[in-house]
Biopython code that builds the backbone (N, CA, C, O; Angstrom):
import numpy as np
from Bio.PDB.StructureBuilder import StructureBuilder

atoms = [
    (1, "MET", "N", (-7.317, -10.088, 0.129)),
    (1, "MET", "CA", (-6.847, -8.788, -0.315)),
    (1, "MET", "C", (-7.631, -7.702, 0.439)),
    (1, "MET", "O", (-8.844, -7.813, 0.616)),
    (2, "ALA", "N", (-6.938, -6.673, 0.870)),
    (2, "ALA", "CA", (-7.550, -5.604, 1.668)),
    (2, "ALA", "C", (-8.684, -4.920, 0.911)),
    (2, "ALA", "O", (-9.719, -4.606, 1.498)),
    (3, "ALA", "N", (-8.498, -4.688, -0.376)),
    (3, "ALA", "CA", (-9.531, -4.016, -1.166)),
    (3, "ALA", "C", (-10.822, -4.834, -1.167)),
    (3, "ALA", "O", (-11.907, -4.278, -0.998)),
    (4, "ASP", "N", (-10.713, -6.124, -1.352)),
    (4, "ASP", "CA", (-11.898, -6.989, -1.325)),
    (4, "ASP", "C", (-12.541, -6.985, 0.062)),
    (4, "ASP", "O", (-13.764, -6.910, 0.186)),
    (5, "PHE", "N", (-11.727, -7.063, 1.080)),
    (5, "PHE", "CA", (-12.216, -7.080, 2.457)),
    (5, "PHE", "C", (-13.011, -5.812, 2.770)),
    (5, "PHE", "O", (-14.025, -5.868, 3.465)),
    (6, "LEU", "N", (-12.545, -4.660, 2.251)),
    (6, "LEU", "CA", (-13.211, -3.380, 2.502)),
    (6, "LEU", "C", (-14.232, -3.013, 1.419)),
    (6, "LEU", "O", (-14.845, -1.947, 1.474)),
    (7, "CYS", "N", (-14.408, -3.899, 0.438)),
    (7, "CYS", "CA", (-15.351, -3.679, -0.674)),
    (7, "CYS", "C", (-15.017, -2.384, -1.426)),
    (7, "CYS", "O", (-15.901, -1.585, -1.739)),
    (8, "GLN", "N", (-13.738, -2.200, -1.705)),
    (8, "GLN", "CA", (-13.259, -1.028, -2.437)),
    (8, "GLN", "C", (-12.321, -1.505, -3.537)),
    (8, "GLN", "O", (-11.864, -2.648, -3.527)),
    (9, "SER", "N", (-12.041, -0.616, -4.483)),
    (9, "SER", "CA", (-11.094, -0.965, -5.531)),
    (9, "SER", "C", (-9.668, -0.852, -5.005)),
    (9, "SER", "O", (-9.416, -0.149, -4.027)),
    (10, "VAL", "N", (-8.747, -1.537, -5.651)),
    (10, "VAL", "CA", (-7.342, -1.455, -5.280)),
    (10, "VAL", "C", (-6.869, -0.011, -5.399)),
    (10, "VAL", "O", (-6.117, 0.467, -4.550)),
    (11, "ARG", "N", (-7.298, 0.678, -6.434)),
    (11, "ARG", "CA", (-6.893, 2.070, -6.646)),
    (11, "ARG", "C", (-7.375, 2.973, -5.498)),
    (11, "ARG", "O", (-6.652, 3.872, -5.068)),
    (12, "THR", "N", (-8.573, 2.734, -5.017)),
    (12, "THR", "CA", (-9.093, 3.515, -3.893)),
    (12, "THR", "C", (-8.235, 3.300, -2.656)),
    (12, "THR", "O", (-7.890, 4.258, -1.963)),
    (13, "ILE", "N", (-7.890, 2.051, -2.374)),
    (13, "ILE", "CA", (-7.042, 1.742, -1.222)),
    (13, "ILE", "C", (-5.674, 2.416, -1.381)),
    (13, "ILE", "O", (-5.110, 2.913, -0.406)),
    (14, "GLN", "N", (-5.147, 2.434, -2.596)),
    (14, "GLN", "CA", (-3.867, 3.105, -2.843)),
    (14, "GLN", "C", (-3.970, 4.598, -2.567)),
    (14, "GLN", "O", (-3.081, 5.180, -1.944)),
    (15, "LYS", "N", (-5.041, 5.215, -3.023)),
    (15, "LYS", "CA", (-5.239, 6.649, -2.783)),
    (15, "LYS", "C", (-5.353, 6.937, -1.295)),
    (15, "LYS", "O", (-4.766, 7.897, -0.796)),
    (16, "TRP", "N", (-6.112, 6.103, -0.582)),
    (16, "TRP", "CA", (-6.252, 6.283, 0.858)),
    (16, "TRP", "C", (-4.905, 6.198, 1.551)),
    (16, "TRP", "O", (-4.621, 6.976, 2.462)),
    (17, "ARG", "N", (-4.072, 5.257, 1.122)),
    (17, "ARG", "CA", (-2.758, 5.070, 1.731)),
    (17, "ARG", "C", (-1.886, 6.309, 1.510)),
    (17, "ARG", "O", (-1.200, 6.756, 2.429)),
    (18, "VAL", "N", (-1.911, 6.854, 0.315)),
    (18, "VAL", "CA", (-1.104, 8.031, -0.023)),
    (18, "VAL", "C", (-1.545, 9.256, 0.781)),
    (18, "VAL", "O", (-0.712, 10.051, 1.215)),
    (19, "THR", "N", (-2.849, 9.402, 0.976)),
    (19, "THR", "CA", (-3.368, 10.573, 1.681)),
    (19, "THR", "C", (-3.388, 10.395, 3.199)),
    (19, "THR", "O", (-3.643, 11.350, 3.932)),
    (20, "GLY", "N", (-3.119, 9.174, 3.673)),
    (20, "GLY", "CA", (-3.136, 8.916, 5.107)),
    (20, "GLY", "C", (-4.515, 8.621, 5.654)),
    (20, "GLY", "O", (-4.684, 8.525, 6.870)),
    (21, "PHE", "N", (-5.508, 8.474, 4.791)),
    (21, "PHE", "CA", (-6.883, 8.214, 5.220)),
    (21, "PHE", "C", (-7.113, 6.743, 5.565)),
    (21, "PHE", "O", (-7.908, 6.436, 6.452)),
    (22, "GLY", "N", (-6.444, 5.854, 4.892)),
    (22, "GLY", "CA", (-6.709, 4.427, 5.016)),
    (22, "GLY", "C", (-6.191, 3.782, 6.279)),
    (22, "GLY", "O", (-5.620, 4.443, 7.146)),
    (23, "PRO", "N", (-6.400, 2.468, 6.372)),
    (23, "PRO", "CA", (-5.961, 1.718, 7.546)),
    (23, "PRO", "C", (-4.438, 1.637, 7.638)),
    (23, "PRO", "O", (-3.730, 1.876, 6.660)),
    (24, "LYS", "N", (-3.950, 1.297, 8.831)),
    (24, "LYS", "CA", (-2.519, 1.112, 9.036)),
    (24, "LYS", "C", (-2.023, -0.014, 8.137)),
    (24, "LYS", "O", (-2.760, -0.952, 7.836)),
    (25, "PHE", "N", (-0.773, 0.090, 7.715)),
    (25, "PHE", "CA", (-0.200, -0.916, 6.824)),
    (25, "PHE", "C", (1.284, -1.083, 7.092)),
    (25, "PHE", "O", (1.907, -0.275, 7.780)),
    (26, "TYR", "N", (1.835, -2.150, 6.534)),
    (26, "TYR", "CA", (3.268, -2.424, 6.589)),
    (26, "TYR", "C", (3.803, -2.415, 5.172)),
    (26, "TYR", "O", (3.124, -2.850, 4.242)),
    (27, "LYS", "N", (5.012, -1.924, 5.008)),
    (27, "LYS", "CA", (5.650, -1.948, 3.696)),
    (27, "LYS", "C", (6.969, -2.690, 3.815)),
    (27, "LYS", "O", (7.824, -2.328, 4.623)),
    (28, "SER", "N", (7.129, -3.710, 3.022)),
    (28, "SER", "CA", (8.359, -4.486, 2.967)),
    (28, "SER", "C", (8.814, -4.496, 1.516)),
    (28, "SER", "O", (8.248, -5.204, 0.683)),
    (29, "GLY", "N", (9.834, -3.712, 1.221)),
    (29, "GLY", "CA", (10.238, -3.570, -0.180)),
    (29, "GLY", "C", (9.134, -2.863, -0.935)),
    (29, "GLY", "O", (8.760, -1.739, -0.599)),
    (30, "ARG", "N", (8.614, -3.523, -1.955)),
    (30, "ARG", "CA", (7.516, -2.950, -2.747)),
    (30, "ARG", "C", (6.154, -3.490, -2.338)),
    (30, "ARG", "O", (5.131, -3.087, -2.891)),
    (31, "SER", "N", (6.138, -4.405, -1.367)),
    (31, "SER", "CA", (4.884, -5.034, -0.940)),
    (31, "SER", "C", (4.230, -4.252, 0.186)),
    (31, "SER", "O", (4.897, -3.756, 1.094)),
    (32, "ILE", "N", (2.911, -4.154, 0.107)),
    (32, "ILE", "CA", (2.100, -3.526, 1.149)),
    (32, "ILE", "C", (1.275, -4.625, 1.803)),
    (32, "ILE", "O", (0.649, -5.430, 1.114)),
    (33, "ARG", "N", (1.273, -4.658, 3.123)),
    (33, "ARG", "CA", (0.516, -5.664, 3.862)),
    (33, "ARG", "C", (-0.344, -4.996, 4.925)),
    (33, "ARG", "O", (0.045, -3.994, 5.525)),
    (34, "TYR", "N", (-1.522, -5.573, 5.142)),
    (34, "TYR", "CA", (-2.457, -5.091, 6.157)),
    (34, "TYR", "C", (-2.772, -6.232, 7.112)),
    (34, "TYR", "O", (-2.904, -7.380, 6.687)),
    (35, "ARG", "N", (-2.894, -5.927, 8.387)),
    (35, "ARG", "CA", (-3.385, -6.905, 9.346)),
    (35, "ARG", "C", (-4.904, -6.862, 9.320)),
    (35, "ARG", "O", (-5.501, -5.791, 9.211)),
    (36, "ARG", "N", (-5.512, -8.006, 9.417)),
    (36, "ARG", "CA", (-6.983, -8.069, 9.420)),
    (36, "ARG", "C", (-7.545, -7.243, 10.577)),
    (36, "ARG", "O", (-8.546, -6.546, 10.410)),
    (37, "ARG", "N", (-6.913, -7.314, 11.740)),
    (37, "ARG", "CA", (-7.423, -6.566, 12.894)),
    (37, "ARG", "C", (-7.326, -5.062, 12.666)),
    (37, "ARG", "O", (-8.161, -4.315, 13.176)),
    (38, "ASP", "N", (-6.315, -4.592, 11.904)),
    (38, "ASP", "CA", (-6.217, -3.169, 11.583)),
    (38, "ASP", "C", (-7.325, -2.750, 10.621)),
    (38, "ASP", "O", (-7.862, -1.648, 10.731)),
    (39, "LEU", "N", (-7.665, -3.623, 9.684)),
    (39, "LEU", "CA", (-8.765, -3.331, 8.754)),
    (39, "LEU", "C", (-10.090, -3.254, 9.514)),
    (39, "LEU", "O", (-10.897, -2.356, 9.280)),
    (40, "LEU", "N", (-10.303, -4.203, 10.424)),
    (40, "LEU", "CA", (-11.532, -4.202, 11.228)),
    (40, "LEU", "C", (-11.609, -2.966, 12.115)),
    (40, "LEU", "O", (-12.663, -2.339, 12.214)),
    (41, "ALA", "N", (-10.501, -2.614, 12.759)),
    (41, "ALA", "CA", (-10.479, -1.444, 13.643)),
    (41, "ALA", "C", (-10.735, -0.170, 12.848)),
    (41, "ALA", "O", (-11.477, 0.704, 13.297)),
    (42, "TRP", "N", (-10.135, -0.060, 11.684)),
    (42, "TRP", "CA", (-10.313, 1.120, 10.833)),
    (42, "TRP", "C", (-11.785, 1.249, 10.420)),
    (42, "TRP", "O", (-12.343, 2.346, 10.438)),
    (43, "GLY", "N", (-12.404, 0.137, 10.053)),
    (43, "GLY", "CA", (-13.814, 0.154, 9.687)),
    (43, "GLY", "C", (-14.707, 0.523, 10.853)),
    (43, "GLY", "O", (-15.661, 1.284, 10.693)),
    (44, "ASP", "N", (-14.403, -0.013, 12.028)),
    (44, "ASP", "CA", (-15.201, 0.287, 13.221)),
    (44, "ASP", "C", (-15.127, 1.768, 13.596)),
    (44, "ASP", "O", (-16.110, 2.337, 14.071)),
    (45, "GLU", "N", (-13.973, 2.389, 13.388)),
    (45, "GLU", "CA", (-13.816, 3.812, 13.700)),
    (45, "GLU", "C", (-14.710, 4.690, 12.821)),
    (45, "GLU", "O", (-15.032, 5.816, 13.198)),
    (46, "ARG", "N", (-15.105, 4.189, 11.673)),
    (46, "ARG", "CA", (-15.911, 4.965, 10.731)),
    (46, "ARG", "C", (-17.391, 4.601, 10.753)),
    (46, "ARG", "O", (-18.167, 5.071, 9.921)),
    (47, "ARG", "N", (-17.765, 3.782, 11.689)),
    (47, "ARG", "CA", (-19.155, 3.353, 11.816)),
    (47, "ARG", "C", (-20.031, 4.497, 12.280)),
    (47, "ARG", "O", (-19.667, 5.226, 13.203)),
    (48, "ARG", "N", (-21.174, 4.660, 11.655)),
    (48, "ARG", "CA", (-22.115, 5.730, 11.987)),
    (48, "ARG", "C", (-23.527, 5.157, 12.063)),
    (48, "ARG", "O", (-23.830, 4.139, 11.440)),
    (49, "LYS", "N", (-24.379, 5.816, 12.828)),
    (49, "LYS", "CA", (-25.791, 5.441, 12.905)),
    (49, "LYS", "C", (-26.612, 6.167, 11.857)),
    (49, "LYS", "O", (-27.670, 5.688, 11.448)),
    (50, "SER", "N", (-26.126, 7.326, 11.420)),
    (50, "SER", "CA", (-26.890, 8.138, 10.487)),
    (50, "SER", "C", (-25.925, 8.956, 9.629)),
    (50, "SER", "O", (-24.814, 9.273, 10.055)),
    (51, "THR", "N", (-26.355, 9.284, 8.445)),
    (51, "THR", "CA", (-25.529, 10.135, 7.585)),
    (51, "THR", "C", (-25.617, 11.600, 7.992)),
    (51, "THR", "O", (-24.797, 12.411, 7.560)),
    (52, "THR", "N", (-26.596, 11.949, 8.815)),
    (52, "THR", "CA", (-26.757, 13.338, 9.228)),
    (52, "THR", "C", (-25.993, 13.676, 10.505)),
    (52, "THR", "O", (-25.777, 14.849, 10.808)),
    (53, "LEU", "N", (-25.587, 12.655, 11.249)),
    (53, "LEU", "CA", (-24.856, 12.889, 12.497)),
    (53, "LEU", "C", (-23.369, 12.688, 12.267)),
    (53, "LEU", "O", (-22.938, 11.600, 11.885)),
    (54, "SER", "N", (-22.592, 13.723, 12.495)),
    (54, "SER", "CA", (-21.149, 13.634, 12.321)),
    (54, "SER", "C", (-20.492, 13.133, 13.595)),
    (54, "SER", "O", (-20.712, 13.678, 14.676)),
    (55, "GLY", "N", (-19.673, 12.077, 13.459)),
    (55, "GLY", "CA", (-18.921, 11.573, 14.590)),
    (55, "GLY", "C", (-19.708, 10.797, 15.626)),
    (55, "GLY", "O", (-19.216, 10.574, 16.732)),
    (56, "VAL", "N", (-20.922, 10.380, 15.290)),
    (56, "VAL", "CA", (-21.737, 9.629, 16.262)),
    (56, "VAL", "C", (-21.972, 8.232, 15.747)),
    (56, "VAL", "O", (-22.634, 7.433, 16.409)),
]
sb = StructureBuilder()
sb.init_structure("model")
sb.init_model(0)
sb.init_chain("A")
sb.init_seg("    ")
for serial, (resi, resn, name, xyz) in enumerate(atoms, 1):
    if name == "N":
        sb.init_residue(resn, " ", resi, " ")
    sb.init_atom(name, np.array(xyz, "f"), 0.0, 1.0, " ", f" {name:<3s}", serial, name[0])
structure = sb.get_structure()
């Protein structure tokens, strides 16, 4: 499950999806699916060395 993989609640992942903040996803009917590589890429894009440096 994507929420477990990202160590977040299902509700948080839902909010991210609605706001466009979360990882790329597929929707088939009522089902939402994520590719593992999209989850990894999304996490890597948010990697930081410090909380004081923005975008580094």
